[in-house]
N, C-alpha and C positions, 0 to 999 in steps of 0.2 A: 714537478721539477722542469719538465719540458715546457710547461706554460710559461714559467718565469725565466726561461731562455738559458738555464744552466745546462752546459754541454755535458753530455755523458761520456764515460770512458769504457774500456773494456771490462773493468771490475764492475761498474754499475750494471751493464747489460748482463754479465754472468750472474749478478744476485737476482735480476729481474727474471731470468730464465729459471734459476733454481726455485724461486717462489712460484712459478707456474707449474712446477712439477709436482707439487702438492696440490693443485686443484683437482676437481672431480673429472674434467673432460679435457679433450685435446684442443678446444677452442682457444683457450688462453695461450697454450704453448704455440699455436699457429700465429697467434698475434704478436707474441714475443719474437717469433721467427721474423715476421715482417719488420718489426723494429730493427732486428739485427741486419737485414738486408738494407734497409733504407739508410741506416747509420753508417754503412760501409765496414762493418766487422765480420763479414762472411769468410774473409781469409784468416781471421785470427783463431788459431787452434783452440786456445783456452776457451773462448766463447762457443765455438763449434761443439767442443766436447761437453760443454754444460748443456748445450741445445739437444744433443744426442742423447744424453743421460735422462733429460726431462722427457722427451719423447718415449724412451724405454720404460721409464716409470709409469706413463700413462698408457702403456701397452700398444703404442703406435710404432711398431717395429719397422714397418715400411718407410715411415718418415725418418726414423733414426739412421736406417741404412742409406737412404738419400742424402741425408746430411753428411754421413761418413763418405760417400762416394763423391760429393762435390767438394770436400775439403782438398785443397791442393797438396799441402804438406801436413802428414800426420805424425804425431809423436806417440811415444809408448802409452801414455794415459789415454789416448783417443782409441788406440787398438784394444786396450783393456776395457774401455767402455763399451765398445761394440760386441766385444767377446762376452762381457758380463750380461748384456742386454739379452742375448739369445740363450745364454745357460739359465738365467734367472727367470726368463719368461716361458720356459717349457719348450725350447727348441735346441735340444743337445747336439742334434745332428749338424745343424747350422753353426753352432758354436765351434765344433770341431773343424768345420771347414774354414771358418775364420781363423782358427789357430794354425791351420795348414798354410793359409795364404800368408800369415804373418811370418811363418818361419821361411817361406820359400822366397819372400820379396826382400827380406833382409834390409831394412831401411836405416841401418847404423845403430841399431839397439837391439838388446836381447831380453827375452821375456823374464819377469820378475815374479815375486811371490804372488802378486794379484793375479797375473796371468795364469800361474799355476793353480790357484783356487778355482777360478772359472773352468778351467780344463777339466780339473778333477771332478767338479760338479757335473759336467757333461758326461764324463765317463761313468760317474756313479749312476746317472739316470739311465744311461744305455746299457748299463752292466758290461761295460767294455773293459774287461780285465787286461787285455794286450796293451791298449794305449795307457791305461792307468799305470801298468809297470813301466812302459817306456818313459812316461813323465817322471815317474818316481826315480829312474835313473837319471834323468836330465837334472832333476832337483838336486840330487845327492852331488852331482858333478859341478853344478853352477851357482848353487845357493849355499854360501858357507855355513850358516847358522838357521835352522828351521825353527820357526816360532810355534807356539802351541795351536794356533789356528790352522797353519799348513800341516802339522802333524795330525791333527784330528780330521782334516779333509783327507788325507791319505789313509787313515784308519777307516773312515767312512766308506771310501772308494773299495778298498779291499773288502770290507765286510758285505757291502751291497752286492759285489760280484761273487759272493760266496767263498772267498779265500780267507776264511777265518783264522787259519793258523798264522798267516802273514799278518793279518790285522791285529790279532793278539800280541804277536811279537813286537810289533810297532808300538802298541799301546803299552806293553810292559816296559819297553825301552824309554818312554817318554820321561824326562825329569820332572816336568810339571804337567798335571792334568787339570783341565777344568771341566765344567759340567757338560761342555760339547763333546769332549773326547770321551767321557764316560757314557754319554748318551749314545754315541756313534757305536760304541762296541756292544751296549746293551741291545740296541735296535738290530745290529748285525746278528746277534745270537737269536733274538726272537723272530726275525724274519726268515732265518735259515732253519727253523724248526728245533731249536736247542733252547727251549724256554727255561729249563732248570737252570742252565748256566746264566741266562739272562737275568733271572731273579736273584741268583747268588751274587752276580756282579752289581746289582742294584743294592743290595744290602751292603756290599763293600764299599760303594760309593758313599753311603750314609755314614758307615763306620769311619770313613777317611775324613769326614767333616765337610763333604761337598753337598751342598743343598740341591736336591733335584728340582728341575723345572717341569714345566708342563709337558714337554716333549719327552722327558725321562719317564714321567708317569704313564704316557700314551704307549710307550714301548713296554713299560712293565705290565700295564693292564692287558696288552695284547698276549704277552708271554703267559700271565696268570690264566687267561681263558684257555690257552692251548693246554696247560696242565690240568684244567678242570678241578681245582682245588677251592671249594667254597670258603674255606678257612682263610686261605691266603688272599682271596679276593676281598673278604670283608676287612681284613687287616690293612690291605692296601688302599681301600677307599677311606678308612678312618684315617690313615696317615696322610692322604691327600687332602682330606678335610682340615686337618690340623695345620697343613701348610698353606691353606687358604687357595686351593688350586680347582676347587669343585664348582666354581661359579661360571666357568666358560662352558659354552654349548658343546664345544669339541670334546672336552673332558667327560662331560655327561654322557655323550654318545659312546665314548670308549668304555665307561664304567657300565653302561647298559648291556653292551655286547658282551664285556667280560663276565657279569653276572649270569647273563642267559646261558653262555658256554658252561658255566659252573653250575648249572641245573638250578638257578635260583631266578626264575622268570618273574616271580613276584616282586623281587627287588628291582629288577630291571623295568617293570611297569610302574613302579612307584617313582623311580628316577625320571621316567619319561612324564609322568603326571606333574612333577615338581617343576619341569622346564617352563621358564618364562618366555623364551623365545624358541620356538621349534623350526628348525630348517629342514629342507628336503633331506638332508642327511639323517637328521633325527627321526623323521618319520620312517625312512628306509631302514634305520637301524632296529627300530622297535618292531617293524614288520618282519625283518630277518629273525629277530630273537623269537617272535611268535611262530614263524615258519618252522624253525629247527625244533620246536617242541610240538609240532604238529597241530597248532592251533590255526587252522586255515579259515574258518569262520571269523575268527577275531582279526586275521590279517586283513580280511576284505572289510570289516568294519572300519579299521584304521585307514585303509585305502580310501574309503568313501569319505571319511572325515577330512582327510588330507586334501582331497579334491574339493570339498565343500570350503576350505579355508583359502582356496584359491592357488595352492602349490602345484605346479605342473610335475608329474612323475617323470623321471628319467629312465634309462636303461637299467640302472642298478635297482631302482625301485621295482621295476617289472621282474627282475630276477628274484626278489623276495616275494613278491605277489604270486608268481606262477609256482614257486617253491612251495608256498603255503597251500595253494590249490592241489599241488601234486601229493603232498604229505596226506592231505585230508581226503583225497579222492573226489574232489570237486570238479567234475569234468565240464559241465556247461559253464560254471563261474570262470574256470580256466580259459575256455574258449572265448568267452566275453571279454576277458582282461587281455587276451592275446589279440583279438581284434581291436580293442581300444588302443593298444599299443601301436599297431601297424597303421590303422586307419584313422583314428582321431589325433594320435600325438605324432604321427608320421615319423616313428622311430623304426629304424631297420633292425629286424630281430638279430640278436646275438645266438651264438651256438648254445650258450646257457639256457636262453629262452625256449629255443626249439627243443633242446635235451629234455627240459622239464615237460614239455607238452607231449613229447613222444613217450616219455616214462609214464605220464598220467594215462594216456590212452591205452597203453600196453597193460598197465596194472589193473585196469577196469575192464580187460578183455575185448576193447574195441580195436580189433586188429585191422580191419578194412579201413577204418578212419585213421589209425596210426599210419598205414601205408600210403593213404591219400595224402596226409600231412607230410610224409617224408618226400612225396613226389613234389609238393608245392613249396619246399623250403628253399630260400635263397642261397644255401650253401650245401655242400655235399655232407651227408651223414657222417659223424665220427664214429670211432670204435665203440663208444658207449651206447651210442644209439642203435648201432647194429647188433650189439650183444642184447640190449634190453628187447629189441623187437625179436630176434630169434628165440630168446629164452621164453617170451610170451607165446610164440607160435609153437614151442615144444610143449609148454605146459597146458595149452589150450587146444591142442590137436589141429592146429593150423599149418600143417606141413606143406600143404600144396601152395598156400599164401607165402610161406618162406621161400619156397622154390621159385616162385614168380619174382619175389623181391630180390633174390640172390642174382638173377640174371639181369632183371631190369634197373635196379637201383645201385647195387653194390658191385657188380662186375665179379662176383665170387662163384666158385664152383662148389664150395661147401660152407656152412656157416662158421663163424668164428667161435673160438673156445669160450666156454661159459664164464661169466663174471667171478673173480675171486670174491670172498666174502667181504674184504676191506674196500672193494670197489663198487658195492651195491648202491651206495648214495650218489645222487647226480651232483655235478658241479653246482655250487651255490646252496645246497642243502646243509652240507657240513662245514662249509667254509666260514 
């Protein structure tokens, strides 16, 4: 078009920029940006908004913010675009900062439903119930009729923040409910350790004629695993197969973990074996399943297979690997994997990694080694580590060692109370 001398207008450039947002990298977006500048459209807010959205979709938030800052006159769609960019790309705190700036500057417009959706998404991610309530009040005062998407976002925010009574009240008051609103409430019950209510609501959704999607099944699978009901797990998997949702890797990962928690490790391993594409999450999931059943040697086999296939382990993967070594009492293997994580993979240990190592060394009676490990940790020992160490010292006659550790590491004058029975498992083993 340019070669034939046809002059482009703002609509042409807008479509060009939108096309670049679907490309794999930022290079095309930057090229489109250059065309915008050369043709003199840098002051047109419609073109700049399209450019901002393109950068956001490409994950280039720094460039998106620069486009926003360099636009002299901004309208509501542009504010909504930068707000959605931060909320959707995993920067909820920055999204709330943009919302505050939008409210303070007051450029002659009021936030609308699109604004509210982005702010609610940020509040949900941050578990920020206070700002969620404030926004709910604003919505009731300033938006005359709430559509199903906005109501669903409110339900999701309350549920994510643990305010299940408020979430359920909003849900029950909705005149029309779609799969998003049902899923928000089901996920809320599941995430807040009320799995029976989550599954009951899942059945109500099917009875109401609303077909569940993959996200609904993921929430139901998580709830089923928490209930540890093998019969329900089997029924849920068969239902998902009839709905044609078992083909995705994400769904297979959820089913693996569900069956493992329901004491059906064989079924979890079979699903893993049937996977055509195994992601890092898939490998981590099967290792977590094996670890929770005490199959430490099998965890190490899967870990070695994953490395041979060229998949780099992350922090979550090492939680599962070290948990498997802990459960099976594999001290040297656990030490080797911990060294691999810190030295070869250059990963900073988490409290879960260190907790598994302390528990492993204490269980095997290596109290001096456990104390040396506690000294070398990048963080202070938490309550579980302290209790595990003192319990091991008490059981194995290491009272002098315990006294040394109290003064040197913990700043205590007396050991902490013993672990309750339900606290005996370390983080990552039973989760």
